[in-house]
C-alpha positions as CSV (number, residue, x, y, z in Angstrom):
1,M,1.7,43.3,20.3
2,I,4.7,41.8,22.1
3,E,7.0,43.2,19.5
4,G,5.6,46.7,19.9
5,I,6.0,46.5,23.7
6,L,9.6,45.3,23.3
7,L,10.3,48.1,20.8
8,C,9.1,50.7,23.3
9,V,11.2,49.2,26.1
10,V,14.3,49.0,23.8
11,L,13.9,52.6,22.5
12,T,13.5,53.9,26.1
13,G,16.6,52.1,27.1
14,L,18.5,53.4,24.1
15,K,17.4,56.9,24.8
16,I,18.8,56.7,28.3
17,W,22.0,55.0,27.0
18,F,22.5,57.7,24.4
19,E,22.1,60.4,27.0
20,D,24.6,58.8,29.3
21,R,27.1,58.5,26.4
22,R,26.4,62.1,25.2
23,I,25.4,61.0,21.8
24,L,23.4,63.6,19.9
25,M,20.2,62.2,18.5
26,N,17.9,64.0,16.1
27,P,14.7,62.8,14.4
28,W,16.5,61.3,11.3
29,K,18.7,59.2,13.6
30,W,15.8,58.0,15.6
31,G,14.0,57.2,12.4
32,T,16.9,55.0,11.2
33,V,17.0,53.2,14.5
34,V,13.2,52.5,14.3
35,I,13.5,51.3,10.7
36,W,16.3,48.9,11.7
37,F,14.3,47.5,14.5
38,V,11.2,47.1,12.3
39,A,13.4,45.3,9.7
40,F,14.7,43.0,12.4
41,G,11.1,42.5,13.6
42,V,10.2,41.2,10.1
43,Y,13.4,39.1,9.7
44,V,12.9,36.9,12.7
45,P,9.3,35.9,12.0
46,F,10.2,35.2,8.4
47,I,12.8,32.6,9.4
48,T,10.5,31.0,12.1
49,T,7.5,30.9,9.7
50,S,9.6,29.4,6.9
51,L,10.9,26.7,9.3
52,G,7.4,26.1,10.5
53,E,6.2,25.5,7.0
54,N,9.1,23.1,6.3
55,E,10.8,25.5,3.9
56,A,14.3,25.1,5.3
57,G,15.9,26.3,2.1
58,A,14.0,29.6,2.1
59,A,14.8,30.1,5.8
60,L,18.5,29.4,5.2
61,K,18.8,31.6,2.1
62,G,16.6,34.4,3.6
63,G,18.3,34.1,6.9
64,I,21.8,34.5,5.5
65,L,20.8,37.3,3.1
66,G,18.7,39.2,5.7
67,G,21.3,38.6,8.4
68,V,24.1,40.1,6.3
69,I,22.0,43.1,5.3
70,L,20.9,43.7,8.9
71,L,24.5,43.3,10.1
72,V,25.9,45.8,7.6
73,A,23.0,48.2,8.3
74,A,23.6,47.9,12.1
75,L,27.3,48.6,11.7
76,G,26.6,51.6,9.5
77,L,24.0,52.9,11.9
78,W,26.3,52.3,14.9
79,F,29.2,54.3,13.3
80,G,26.8,56.9,12.0
81,L,25.3,57.5,15.5
82,L,28.7,57.7,17.2
83,K,30.1,60.1,14.6
84,K,29.1,63.2,16.5
85,R,29.1,63.5,20.2
86,Q,28.5,66.4,22.6
87,Q,31.6,67.8,24.2
88,P,32.1,66.9,27.9
89,E,31.1,69.8,30.1
């Protein structure tokens, strides 16, 4: 429930930030942003649950692999969103 509330707050803030920066957002871009946040929302509990169950090896391996994947996806998403901006009026 907390994750859902935070997702709504973050997406609302992103919407305002995108409007201020004149970044055009369409449904597929919003979909990729939501998918990234959901993946991040699965990544953090995986690590904490693995550590809580004394599975430090799984937390380390999964943390490194998931972190690299999420970082590459975030960079791709970032440059993909900034690719096309509205012209200043």
